[in-house]
Steps between C-alpha positions, in 0.01 A plus 500: 500500500283799416398760757135396452581144605695624800212709633236232439663220698453459877812488714574424866777669695716370781739704715775391737547804723821621663628809675664665198378307194174331401539206259192446285381239254207492257332180381218442254176308557669161462792579731763573236758756606480812288764717660679586826640826632663660804395849605570729794269506803454877487166655402636560150623141475161360610321709236747379237441140611123538457544661156739221398248230599217673315713531189477122456119482497194537716620463859250273679668476840838524671633264767728682743723329754532689828214752479542564871866590467705605194200459270265729696560807284466308175178334616349837589591641157350203316176519698475875440537430128217246507720190463401189695776407745537161671736406779738215421717302737859421424550194277515169683831336568444203271449728199812694591705181527386394154543831321750682717446837654513844343287813505385437143391144583307629804326766288402237241368273777293788642343571161413133445355476853259780413419333167423152635304623802749417774524870592151638557517705822488876464766685701414703806396857433711761678304821480275511808497485878615135513835597348529770769434233762772279351774763502410624850509146633848454353617792715305371802644148488851641451461716812357205694794276410748772595325558833500129578872487421566796730304335783696175462830689498402681820418165660830346391707797618341478843590131522869580451496838680693572822328379819377849589296531180381140509364547850326823399345384171490121505161461674318774305248441223596591147303827505639609839849403392479719189363794698775471763781466244374799300542721810859398571745780569828439326839504660792697366729202440359246256813287526358336811278199419225624734486844339518357145219256577281783628569694178406199289185429701382859487559515123306179439218603736453835329507325164228267630286795610546680167402187309195454724386852420561439130298178513215679674472757222514236227245282677262794522526550123445127442201503734333780305583358157393141569170628642455712189592218261276232653314576826318166485829309505613704801179398676569128464583331828876456531591760238702795627699768327800285408297196392273717283802668340656162417182355347417813300855510364494130411175529305587838347265782419345288223416172680258415219810387308481185717261253339335370820556438868700185422748715309527735799555201730779380271648851503508487881640145505202348686368275222602134540706367211394165358769234530310187392653207318342169404266383775632757746288814512643771721588868519811668629563834666534799269828675581486749213301817462524831684637405841412834658138452399519144632623634832223761506237226463670307780477806727127528429452133589698537824285793609178315423612187684521710816188718475261369234253236618423369153869440430547334839207268431639404160845430646352282775297300248796439269720413796246237603522358147873441551640808326816652643512865602724579203254339259213693659685828458568419134131428439401823674748699292331368188157607628631842599655544153154444347348760732777754439474457124130580515571820694777598260308448177141584602511701823163561660401841624507556874368799697761770554587614851385857443161379374454282809588785733260738326218242517567433869497867588185549291329225699614659826695194616817504710803281446420310820148412385622378162785300655263332747257408222778354283677322786829685472689790655432870431862552397456247219197687370689829525803364312271350236331836448835678473632240250777401741380139511341293224253221575261417218274278710471758779438783251212311341349412836534864599328613180214253550455612862485867401250426224277315747522786750412758235204290384378464857530876553309570180217263607476669839467839332225367272309353796535825694368698205 
């Protein structure tokens, strides 16, 4: 084959990624395998892999398995070089049973998935604040798990401790128990069970306190970054720091890669899966998707069921129709997914806290007057102005109230003149 023919044909790449070696395959426009290769995962190896693919023709797109793990570096390089990258799932089990399993087979399957349209989703971008949120939350959740483990170990040691310690610590709350254990003075002889238990309890209590301090610092970073990434999402009722971090990470910094809100619902595992057959038309529960995002939507629903009148009214109506509480929660999670997707992909602008404070002071209004007019507490207005709390509905009501007050003041000045 001449070099002219090589450069004129369109080829599709597929890569099965690993820790040390990437296995790649190139297919033509009809799915015929042209060549396969294995190259190192280093920066040099990734550049060689791209050059090797381009040597077979015009590279239309590359399907990469594991863009969020071993394929992250390769995906970034391909995007920087202007190559379209699509995320591909691992081959299904039936195909593997028929053809066997090998890295080359997986690379070929990835390339054909991109060719026939099975793989169409762009991978998450990893170059902005959302990636910072993801890595900080990894550290935060690790510290939280370790702190929970330390608290449980303190509890269990007290259960089996000598009677003196059980009487002293058994009736205390978890926080008081940690504070008391952290102040223990140690005996000189740790061979005695009482002295050894005090050593163990003090060590675990101080570990608990250190982890709490670590979590506080990480949570502060996450608070600032989630507010910076999407303040409207933070203002949604039921969305706190952790829930916002989970949802932003699930959607990625390029949520437009998701086709519509139904795709986002499927990503979160809240879209019912059709299970109809013959005359039976039904849907079953979706147990796939991002389970952390699914849990985040559940947390939003639980908050709204306790403090949101519209959600309470909906739940009462569906309960009267014969729906179970679990079914109602599943329906609400689907509605919340639609709302969250809208805030992720097309966030509306909301008034900033500093702007509200400046407008209030310009109108000569106190926090108490504003709070009374809006039917809330002055501390909530203060925290909203200082960007310590986020409430989209309250911020818009506040903005409308200030605008009305400024208009009234302007009319009074005109009448006086």
